[in-house]
N, C-alpha and C positions, 0 to 999 in steps of 0.2 A: 200710186201715179208714176210716169215712162217720162218718155221723149214725147213735148210737143208735136211732133209730128208727124204721130201715131197714130193707129184707132182704134179703138177699143177691145180691146185680144180679153178672150179667153176661157176658164179653165175649166173643163170636164171634171172632176176628180176622183180617186178612185186605187187599187196600186200598182195599176199604168193609167197616167193622167191623159187624158189630150188636150190640146188649146188648139183652138180656132186665131186665126189669125197671126201675126207675131210683131205685130210692127214694125217702123219704118227702119231700122235695121243698127241703132245710135246705143235702143237701149236692152240689148242680150243680156250684159249681166246685169242690170237692172229686175228684165221680167224672171229672169233663173230666182233674184235673191227674192221676187217677188212670191215665186211659186214655193221655193223656202215657207218665204210666211205665214203660209198660210197651209201648213204642216204639210208638203206634196215632198216629192226624191225628184228633181230635174229628171237628174237622171235615168229615171224614170220613163218619163213617156213617150207614149208608142207614139204617136202620130202627132202632127201638122196638119191638118183642117184648113186651107187653104178656098177663104169665099173668091175674091175674087188678084187679080194680075197688076196691077197696084201696086205701089214702091213702100205705100206707108199697112200695107197688108201683108208682105213678101221680103221684108226689107233684112227678117232676122232669119230667114229659111236657110242659108244653109249652114249659118253654127248652132242654128238647133240637129239641121243634117249627123253634120262635122264634127261636134261635138257632143253631144246624148245623142248622136244612133236613132232620132225621133225620123220616120215616115212622112211622107212630104206626099200629102192628099191631094188631088187637084185636075177639075175637071177636065176629059183634052182638048177642049178648043180653047183656056185658058193657056198648056201644058206649055209649047211651046215657047211664048212672056215670059214666062217660071225658069224658063230651061239654057233659053236665048239673053234676055235679057234687053230686048226689044221693046216698044212699046209701054214697056211698067210705070212710062211720068217721073221717072228719077231724076232726066233735067229738068221740070218745073219743082222740083223742092232745092235742085245744086248736093245731089247728092248725090254718089256710087250708092251701085245694086250691084254683086258678085250672082252671075250665076247659079242655079240650082237645079239639079235632077229633080225629077215626078217620081217619083216611087210609086203612086197608087194611083191611077190614069182612070178616072168615071167618064161612065157614056150615057147612062141612059136614063129617061125626066127624073127619077129615083131610087135609089141605090139606096139598100142597107148596109150597117156602117156597124161590126161590135168591135165594143169597149170594153175594159174591164167591172162598168158599171151601167153597163144597161147596151141596149140596139137609138143607136142613130138614126134616123135617117133624115137623106142627103136630096137637094133636091135643085133639078137645075132648073136657073131666074134667069135666060138672059135676057140681055138687056140696057145694064149698065157697061158690063164686058161680058161677050160672046157663052163663056165660060165662070157668068157667075153663075152661086151654088147657098145654098139653104140649109141648114140644117136646123133639125128638131128631134126631143123625144119629150116621151110622155114621162114623168115621175109624179106621178097623182095631182100634178096640172104639167098641161103642155105650156115646156119652154124653145122657142122659139130661135133663133141663134140667122137674123134676117139680116145684117151685115150692113149696105148699101142704101137700103127703104130710098134715100134723102135725095143718092143719085151724086151727080150731077152729071144728064143724058145729054151732052153735047158730040152728036153726028159725030164733028171732027175726033174724038177725042174715039174715037171706033164702040159710040152709044146708039142701039135700039129704040124708040121713043116705043114706037110700036110693040116691039117684043114684051117693052117694059111693060104695055097696059096688063097685058099676060100673063107677063109672072104677076106681077104686082097682085091681078084677081086672083093671080091664085095661092099666093101668101095668106091674103084675107082667108079663102077656104077653109082653111084646117085650123079658122080658132084659136090660135095661141089664144093662153091664159098673163104669159109673159113673153115681153118681146126682149134682145139683146140685140139692140142697131150698133150701125157703124162705128160711130161718133157720137151721138149723140145719148147714150145708157140705156136705159134700159125704164121702159113702161110694163106698165100691171095697173089688176085687171084687165081683163080679157075688151073693157069695152074701151078703154085708150089706147090698146093696139089697136082695132077695128077703128078708129079716132085715127089714129098715126099714116098709116096707112093704105088709108085711105084717103087721105087729103094731099096725096103725093102720086094715088091713080088717078083722083076725077083732076090735080092739077097736068099731067102726063094727057090728061080724056081733050081738056081744054087746052093745053098746047101753049101752056104754061111752061114749061119744068125744061125747056133745052137748047137754045144754042143763047138763051138771056136768062138762064136761073145758074145764080151763084152759089151756088155751093163748095161742101170739100170735095174733093178727085179721091 
């Protein structure tokens, strides 16, 4: 556990680990300690993959880049928010955000990303933000880092519920065995993953998950 404002932060191990998201910013030292605790060298972290440009997912990017030399990977449609610090929701948390350069700007609807343990597929899933992405890897079982499937999908915060419907359907079609979600932990087996995603997909289709949905930013 790190800071209560943090999203779920995931680590893909190997000689050069990859981190998916990095919390709201106050917990950098604890994240580094956690990486060591599970047997990896924080100074060998190759990259941080940003699922979307909200403060609870990007707050420690500058430190990962400046102190550990990690490359920052994000979709180009969220890159400006990360680099300029505008529209990241820091004011909602009462926190400061230090803007950070994005080293690799993803452009396609799906791209390969090589890491020392194998190959990740990074999928553009606009809806929660314009540049939201998910990542998945096949390691005997398909593991999906879907992050903020739950939304919320507030249009006033730049969300697009119609795009989110298409994106969540795409995640269902990936048929993941394990889902690593952005705030609510890990779901398995495949039947539970499908049920979880479809619950929010159906809510969007029924119009129940936009301005009135009470979720985590």
